[in-house]
py3Dmol code that shows the C-alpha trace and the ligand (Angstrom):
import py3Dmol

protein = """\
ATOM      1  CA  UNK A   1     -54.171  18.087 -44.475  1.00  0.00           C
ATOM      2  CA  UNK A   2     -52.835  15.870 -41.756  1.00  0.00           C
ATOM      3  CA  UNK A   3     -53.740  17.793 -38.590  1.00  0.00           C
ATOM      4  CA  UNK A   4     -51.263  15.824 -36.488  1.00  0.00           C
ATOM      5  CA  UNK A   5     -47.566  15.051 -36.478  1.00  0.00           C
ATOM      6  CA  UNK A   6     -46.000  14.346 -38.881  1.00  0.00           C
ATOM      7  CA  UNK A   7     -47.503  17.316 -40.668  1.00  0.00           C
ATOM      8  CA  UNK A   8     -47.684  17.384 -44.442  1.00  0.00           C
ATOM      9  CA  UNK A   9     -47.829  20.066 -47.080  1.00  0.00           C
ATOM     10  CA  UNK A  10     -51.184  19.603 -48.812  1.00  0.00           C
ATOM     11  CA  UNK A  11     -51.195  20.229 -52.574  1.00  0.00           C
ATOM     12  CA  UNK A  12     -52.674  23.532 -53.706  1.00  0.00           C
ATOM     13  CA  UNK A  13     -56.410  23.206 -54.421  1.00  0.00           C
ATOM     14  CA  UNK A  14     -55.671  24.513 -57.968  1.00  0.00           C
ATOM     15  CA  UNK A  15     -52.752  24.456 -60.413  1.00  0.00           C
ATOM     16  CA  UNK A  16     -49.715  26.702 -59.899  1.00  0.00           C
ATOM     17  CA  UNK A  17     -50.740  28.827 -62.865  1.00  0.00           C
ATOM     18  CA  UNK A  18     -54.434  29.046 -61.938  1.00  0.00           C
ATOM     19  CA  UNK A  19     -54.234  32.533 -60.436  1.00  0.00           C
ATOM     20  CA  UNK A  20     -52.633  34.172 -63.479  1.00  0.00           C
ATOM     21  CA  UNK A  21     -52.610  36.999 -64.397  1.00  0.00           C
ATOM     22  CA  UNK A  22     -53.173  38.179 -60.833  1.00  0.00           C
ATOM     23  CA  UNK A  23     -50.611  36.037 -59.041  1.00  0.00           C
ATOM     24  CA  UNK A  24     -47.867  34.514 -61.163  1.00  0.00           C
ATOM     25  CA  UNK A  25     -46.918  30.846 -61.472  1.00  0.00           C
ATOM     26  CA  UNK A  26     -43.350  31.171 -60.145  1.00  0.00           C
ATOM     27  CA  UNK A  27     -44.535  32.958 -57.023  1.00  0.00           C
ATOM     28  CA  UNK A  28     -47.099  30.234 -56.354  1.00  0.00           C
ATOM     29  CA  UNK A  29     -44.518  27.470 -56.901  1.00  0.00           C
ATOM     30  CA  UNK A  30     -41.998  29.032 -54.541  1.00  0.00           C
ATOM     31  CA  UNK A  31     -44.595  30.067 -51.995  1.00  0.00           C
ATOM     32  CA  UNK A  32     -46.132  26.600 -51.740  1.00  0.00           C
ATOM     33  CA  UNK A  33     -43.210  24.272 -52.474  1.00  0.00           C
ATOM     34  CA  UNK A  34     -40.472  26.185 -50.669  1.00  0.00           C
ATOM     35  CA  UNK A  35     -41.913  28.584 -48.080  1.00  0.00           C
ATOM     36  CA  UNK A  36     -44.798  26.470 -46.778  1.00  0.00           C
ATOM     37  CA  UNK A  37     -42.727  23.296 -47.113  1.00  0.00           C
ATOM     38  CA  UNK A  38     -40.033  24.829 -44.891  1.00  0.00           C
ATOM     39  CA  UNK A  39     -42.569  25.587 -42.156  1.00  0.00           C
ATOM     40  CA  UNK A  40     -43.878  22.007 -42.370  1.00  0.00           C
ATOM     41  CA  UNK A  41     -40.359  20.528 -42.222  1.00  0.00           C
ATOM     42  CA  UNK A  42     -39.281  22.800 -39.363  1.00  0.00           C
ATOM     43  CA  UNK A  43     -42.392  22.027 -37.340  1.00  0.00           C
ATOM     44  CA  UNK A  44     -41.835  18.281 -37.731  1.00  0.00           C
ATOM     45  CA  UNK A  45     -38.166  18.675 -36.734  1.00  0.00           C
ATOM     46  CA  UNK A  46     -39.058  20.683 -33.622  1.00  0.00           C
ATOM     47  CA  UNK A  47     -41.727  18.214 -32.514  1.00  0.00           C
ATOM     48  CA  UNK A  48     -39.634  15.076 -33.075  1.00  0.00           C
ATOM     49  CA  UNK A  49     -38.719  13.752 -29.623  1.00  0.00           C
ATOM     50  CA  UNK A  50     -40.512  16.698 -27.964  1.00  0.00           C
ATOM     51  CA  UNK A  51     -43.283  14.653 -26.366  1.00  0.00           C
ATOM     52  CA  UNK A  52     -45.886  16.986 -27.905  1.00  0.00           C
ATOM     53  CA  UNK A  53     -46.574  15.070 -31.110  1.00  0.00           C
ATOM     54  CA  UNK A  54     -50.110  14.341 -29.906  1.00  0.00           C
ATOM     55  CA  UNK A  55     -51.204  17.988 -30.221  1.00  0.00           C
ATOM     56  CA  UNK A  56     -53.072  19.080 -33.349  1.00  0.00           C
ATOM     57  CA  UNK A  57     -51.878  22.032 -35.393  1.00  0.00           C
ATOM     58  CA  UNK A  58     -54.485  24.284 -33.753  1.00  0.00           C
ATOM     59  CA  UNK A  59     -53.673  22.993 -30.257  1.00  0.00           C
ATOM     60  CA  UNK A  60     -49.985  23.741 -30.833  1.00  0.00           C
ATOM     61  CA  UNK A  61     -50.888  27.334 -31.717  1.00  0.00           C
ATOM     62  CA  UNK A  62     -53.292  27.757 -28.765  1.00  0.00           C
ATOM     63  CA  UNK A  63     -50.761  26.299 -26.339  1.00  0.00           C
ATOM     64  CA  UNK A  64     -47.501  27.684 -27.750  1.00  0.00           C
ATOM     65  CA  UNK A  65     -47.015  29.854 -24.629  1.00  0.00           C
ATOM     66  CA  UNK A  66     -47.273  26.857 -22.327  1.00  0.00           C
ATOM     67  CA  UNK A  67     -44.679  24.752 -24.134  1.00  0.00           C
ATOM     68  CA  UNK A  68     -41.102  24.480 -22.830  1.00  0.00           C
ATOM     69  CA  UNK A  69     -39.143  27.686 -23.407  1.00  0.00           C
ATOM     70  CA  UNK A  70     -36.814  26.206 -26.024  1.00  0.00           C
ATOM     71  CA  UNK A  71     -39.640  25.191 -28.354  1.00  0.00           C
ATOM     72  CA  UNK A  72     -42.352  27.732 -27.494  1.00  0.00           C
ATOM     73  CA  UNK A  73     -41.400  30.452 -29.992  1.00  0.00           C
ATOM     74  CA  UNK A  74     -40.272  28.068 -32.767  1.00  0.00           C
ATOM     75  CA  UNK A  75     -43.609  26.217 -32.475  1.00  0.00           C
ATOM     76  CA  UNK A  76     -45.569  29.484 -32.605  1.00  0.00           C
ATOM     77  CA  UNK A  77     -43.679  30.596 -35.730  1.00  0.00           C
ATOM     78  CA  UNK A  78     -43.762  27.325 -37.603  1.00  0.00           C
ATOM     79  CA  UNK A  79     -47.214  26.003 -36.630  1.00  0.00           C
ATOM     80  CA  UNK A  80     -48.515  29.491 -37.424  1.00  0.00           C
ATOM     81  CA  UNK A  81     -46.629  29.413 -40.728  1.00  0.00           C
ATOM     82  CA  UNK A  82     -48.309  26.143 -41.663  1.00  0.00           C
ATOM     83  CA  UNK A  83     -51.796  27.176 -40.534  1.00  0.00           C
ATOM     84  CA  UNK A  84     -51.701  30.683 -42.027  1.00  0.00           C
ATOM     85  CA  UNK A  85     -50.365  29.565 -45.402  1.00  0.00           C
ATOM     86  CA  UNK A  86     -52.876  26.743 -45.842  1.00  0.00           C
ATOM     87  CA  UNK A  87     -55.637  29.189 -44.918  1.00  0.00           C
ATOM     88  CA  UNK A  88     -54.288  31.704 -47.434  1.00  0.00           C
ATOM     89  CA  UNK A  89     -53.961  29.204 -50.307  1.00  0.00           C
ATOM     90  CA  UNK A  90     -57.423  27.775 -49.645  1.00  0.00           C
ATOM     91  CA  UNK A  91     -58.823  31.306 -49.640  1.00  0.00           C
ATOM     92  CA  UNK A  92     -57.972  31.929 -53.301  1.00  0.00           C
ATOM     93  CA  UNK A  93     -59.417  30.751 -56.615  1.00  0.00           C
ATOM     94  CA  UNK A  94     -59.647  32.049 -60.170  1.00  0.00           C
ATOM     95  CA  UNK A  95     -63.388  32.480 -60.460  1.00  0.00           C
ATOM     96  CA  UNK A  96     -65.777  34.981 -62.014  1.00  0.00           C
ATOM     97  CA  UNK A  97     -67.208  35.596 -58.522  1.00  0.00           C
ATOM     98  CA  UNK A  98     -65.508  38.827 -57.421  1.00  0.00           C
ATOM     99  CA  UNK A  99     -67.506  39.787 -54.351  1.00  0.00           C
ATOM    100  CA  UNK A 100     -68.918  38.201 -51.201  1.00  0.00           C
ATOM    101  CA  UNK A 101     -72.126  36.209 -51.153  1.00  0.00           C
ATOM    102  CA  UNK A 102     -74.777  35.021 -48.732  1.00  0.00           C
ATOM    103  CA  UNK A 103     -74.539  35.582 -44.996  1.00  0.00           C
ATOM    104  CA  UNK A 104     -71.048  37.035 -45.298  1.00  0.00           C
ATOM    105  CA  UNK A 105     -72.240  39.669 -47.755  1.00  0.00           C
ATOM    106  CA  UNK A 106     -75.009  40.673 -45.330  1.00  0.00           C
ATOM    107  CA  UNK A 107     -72.549  40.853 -42.440  1.00  0.00           C
ATOM    108  CA  UNK A 108     -70.084  42.951 -44.485  1.00  0.00           C
ATOM    109  CA  UNK A 109     -72.849  45.363 -45.467  1.00  0.00           C
ATOM    110  CA  UNK A 110     -73.915  45.610 -41.835  1.00  0.00           C
ATOM    111  CA  UNK A 111     -70.429  46.166 -40.421  1.00  0.00           C
ATOM    112  CA  UNK A 112     -68.754  48.207 -43.157  1.00  0.00           C
ATOM    113  CA  UNK A 113     -71.693  49.828 -44.985  1.00  0.00           C
ATOM    114  CA  UNK A 114     -70.925  48.162 -48.304  1.00  0.00           C
ATOM    115  CA  UNK A 115     -68.373  45.973 -50.052  1.00  0.00           C
ATOM    116  CA  UNK A 116     -66.384  48.923 -51.454  1.00  0.00           C
ATOM    117  CA  UNK A 117     -65.880  50.338 -47.949  1.00  0.00           C
ATOM    118  CA  UNK A 118     -64.829  46.916 -46.719  1.00  0.00           C
ATOM    119  CA  UNK A 119     -62.281  46.635 -49.542  1.00  0.00           C
ATOM    120  CA  UNK A 120     -60.856  50.029 -48.704  1.00  0.00           C
ATOM    121  CA  UNK A 121     -60.522  49.198 -45.015  1.00  0.00           C
ATOM    122  CA  UNK A 122     -59.076  45.770 -45.681  1.00  0.00           C
ATOM    123  CA  UNK A 123     -56.522  47.198 -48.096  1.00  0.00           C
ATOM    124  CA  UNK A 124     -55.524  49.920 -45.634  1.00  0.00           C
ATOM    125  CA  UNK A 125     -54.982  47.306 -42.940  1.00  0.00           C
ATOM    126  CA  UNK A 126     -52.931  45.103 -45.263  1.00  0.00           C
ATOM    127  CA  UNK A 127     -50.854  48.153 -46.238  1.00  0.00           C
ATOM    128  CA  UNK A 128     -50.316  49.035 -42.569  1.00  0.00           C
ATOM    129  CA  UNK A 129     -48.533  45.776 -41.693  1.00  0.00           C
ATOM    130  CA  UNK A 130     -44.976  46.851 -40.882  1.00  0.00           C
ATOM    131  CA  UNK A 131     -42.569  44.280 -42.277  1.00  0.00           C
ATOM    132  CA  UNK A 132     -44.018  40.784 -42.597  1.00  0.00           C
ATOM    133  CA  UNK A 133     -47.429  39.543 -41.558  1.00  0.00           C
ATOM    134  CA  UNK A 134     -51.047  39.173 -42.564  1.00  0.00           C
ATOM    135  CA  UNK A 135     -54.339  41.031 -42.681  1.00  0.00           C
ATOM    136  CA  UNK A 136     -57.399  39.032 -41.695  1.00  0.00           C
ATOM    137  CA  UNK A 137     -61.138  39.258 -41.715  1.00  0.00           C
ATOM    138  CA  UNK A 138     -62.268  37.545 -38.511  1.00  0.00           C
ATOM    139  CA  UNK A 139     -65.388  37.082 -36.481  1.00  0.00           C
ATOM    140  CA  UNK A 140     -65.069  38.223 -32.874  1.00  0.00           C
ATOM    141  CA  UNK A 141     -68.017  37.599 -30.556  1.00  0.00           C
ATOM    142  CA  UNK A 142     -70.460  37.663 -33.435  1.00  0.00           C
ATOM    143  CA  UNK A 143     -68.986  40.751 -35.129  1.00  0.00           C
ATOM    144  CA  UNK A 144     -66.798  41.079 -38.197  1.00  0.00           C
ATOM    145  CA  UNK A 145     -63.418  42.696 -37.633  1.00  0.00           C
ATOM    146  CA  UNK A 146     -60.337  43.396 -39.740  1.00  0.00           C
ATOM    147  CA  UNK A 147     -57.101  42.739 -37.887  1.00  0.00           C
ATOM    148  CA  UNK A 148     -53.418  42.319 -38.693  1.00  0.00           C
ATOM    149  CA  UNK A 149     -50.940  39.847 -37.258  1.00  0.00           C
ATOM    150  CA  UNK A 150     -47.153  40.180 -37.351  1.00  0.00           C
ATOM    151  CA  UNK A 151     -44.843  37.449 -38.649  1.00  0.00           C
ATOM    152  CA  UNK A 152     -46.622  34.080 -38.454  1.00  0.00           C
ATOM    153  CA  UNK A 153     -48.851  34.886 -35.489  1.00  0.00           C
ATOM    154  CA  UNK A 154     -52.364  33.631 -35.995  1.00  0.00           C
ATOM    155  CA  UNK A 155     -55.726  35.069 -34.887  1.00  0.00           C
ATOM    156  CA  UNK A 156     -56.736  31.706 -33.434  1.00  0.00           C
ATOM    157  CA  UNK A 157     -54.217  32.452 -30.629  1.00  0.00           C
ATOM    158  CA  UNK A 158     -56.607  35.223 -29.592  1.00  0.00           C
ATOM    159  CA  UNK A 159     -59.662  32.970 -30.014  1.00  0.00           C
ATOM    160  CA  UNK A 160     -60.779  34.918 -33.083  1.00  0.00           C
ATOM    161  CA  UNK A 161     -62.482  32.981 -35.881  1.00  0.00           C
ATOM    162  CA  UNK A 162     -60.708  33.524 -39.241  1.00  0.00           C
ATOM    163  CA  UNK A 163     -62.715  34.062 -42.424  1.00  0.00           C
ATOM    164  CA  UNK A 164     -60.172  35.403 -44.913  1.00  0.00           C
ATOM    165  CA  UNK A 165     -56.479  36.323 -44.908  1.00  0.00           C
ATOM    166  CA  UNK A 166     -53.882  37.898 -47.136  1.00  0.00           C
ATOM    167  CA  UNK A 167     -50.203  37.105 -46.757  1.00  0.00           C
ATOM    168  CA  UNK A 168     -48.247  40.357 -47.105  1.00  0.00           C
ATOM    169  CA  UNK A 169     -44.773  38.922 -46.626  1.00  0.00           C
ATOM    170  CA  UNK A 170     -42.728  40.138 -49.575  1.00  0.00           C
ATOM    171  CA  UNK A 171     -42.280  36.557 -50.813  1.00  0.00           C
ATOM    172  CA  UNK A 172     -46.009  36.620 -51.676  1.00  0.00           C
ATOM    173  CA  UNK A 173     -45.556  39.311 -54.330  1.00  0.00           C
ATOM    174  CA  UNK A 174     -41.978  40.449 -54.875  1.00  0.00           C
ATOM    175  CA  UNK A 175     -41.345  38.570 -58.151  1.00  0.00           C
ATOM    176  CA  UNK A 176     -44.355  40.152 -59.842  1.00  0.00           C
ATOM    177  CA  UNK A 177     -45.000  43.411 -58.025  1.00  0.00           C
ATOM    178  CA  UNK A 178     -41.491  44.106 -56.653  1.00  0.00           C
ATOM    179  CA  UNK A 179     -41.940  46.294 -53.598  1.00  0.00           C
ATOM    180  CA  UNK A 180     -45.399  47.583 -54.568  1.00  0.00           C
ATOM    181  CA  UNK A 181     -47.634  45.883 -52.036  1.00  0.00           C
ATOM    182  CA  UNK A 182     -50.698  47.902 -53.063  1.00  0.00           C
ATOM    183  CA  UNK A 183     -50.647  46.386 -56.589  1.00  0.00           C
ATOM    184  CA  UNK A 184     -50.475  42.911 -55.094  1.00  0.00           C
ATOM    185  CA  UNK A 185     -53.450  43.608 -52.822  1.00  0.00           C
ATOM    186  CA  UNK A 186     -55.491  44.914 -55.780  1.00  0.00           C
ATOM    187  CA  UNK A 187     -54.603  41.770 -57.737  1.00  0.00           C
ATOM    188  CA  UNK A 188     -55.410  39.537 -54.788  1.00  0.00           C
ATOM    189  CA  UNK A 189     -58.944  40.939 -54.594  1.00  0.00           C
ATOM    190  CA  UNK A 190     -59.530  39.322 -58.023  1.00  0.00           C
ATOM    191  CA  UNK A 191     -58.717  35.848 -56.728  1.00  0.00           C
ATOM    192  CA  UNK A 192     -60.464  35.802 -53.363  1.00  0.00           C
ATOM    193  CA  UNK A 193     -62.447  32.615 -52.936  1.00  0.00           C
ATOM    194  CA  UNK A 194     -65.657  34.192 -51.662  1.00  0.00           C
ATOM    195  CA  UNK A 195     -67.417  30.839 -51.468  1.00  0.00           C
ATOM    196  CA  UNK A 196     -64.710  29.545 -49.122  1.00  0.00           C
ATOM    197  CA  UNK A 197     -64.960  32.760 -47.095  1.00  0.00           C
ATOM    198  CA  UNK A 198     -68.730  32.293 -46.842  1.00  0.00           C
ATOM    199  CA  UNK A 199     -68.202  28.720 -45.608  1.00  0.00           C
ATOM    200  CA  UNK A 200     -65.675  29.919 -43.032  1.00  0.00           C
ATOM    201  CA  UNK A 201     -68.058  32.647 -41.895  1.00  0.00           C
ATOM    202  CA  UNK A 202     -70.878  30.161 -41.420  1.00  0.00           C
ATOM    203  CA  UNK A 203     -68.599  27.900 -39.360  1.00  0.00           C
ATOM    204  CA  UNK A 204     -67.783  30.751 -36.929  1.00  0.00           C
ATOM    205  CA  UNK A 205     -70.105  31.030 -33.958  1.00  0.00           C
TER     206      UNK A 205
END
"""
ligand_1 = """\
1
FE2
Fe -46.115 33.411 -47.202
"""
view = py3Dmol.view(width=600, height=400)
view.addModel(protein, "pdb")
view.setStyle({"model": 0}, {"cartoon": {"style": "trace"}})
view.addModel(ligand_1, "xyz")
view.setStyle({"model": 1}, {"stick": {}})
view.zoomTo()
view.show()
């Protein structure tokens, strides 16, 4: 994606129907073409004439607090919305690989005992998000951690290195799973892109 203003909505790295039967086509179309697009459009609108067009997406998130009061919160919400959604879409794939690999697998076994325990803890965290937000697997000073963020806040604000995220805003699952977030999380585990997660893990210091 274009990391600088004007920001763009990158195409999904797979077709809209690729995640069936776990995540339905209509949800993917709306989520990418409407929800993410709105964050991209809003962010570009806010930055136009702001004097901050030279900041990258990540720099906008890191520095949201230091921006002028009238754009600080809108930048946090919309830059976060762009970053978090692209991370989420890139973290999924319809592949036969249903569990972590490589260094990430070793780290998960070390931190959580085994993959099943990790899944349980990750699901509990994703279930615990009150209202809208995300659950994340991050690396924090060399250790794996599961955290949640409200709204469109992003772990990079806290200098945490993201490995994997799940969007638990209702728009991510309501058409297929109605209000049953736990079904969505179970489905999502079938489309995690563990190779992408492994790459992200290896990029974290
Ligand atoms: Fe979303």
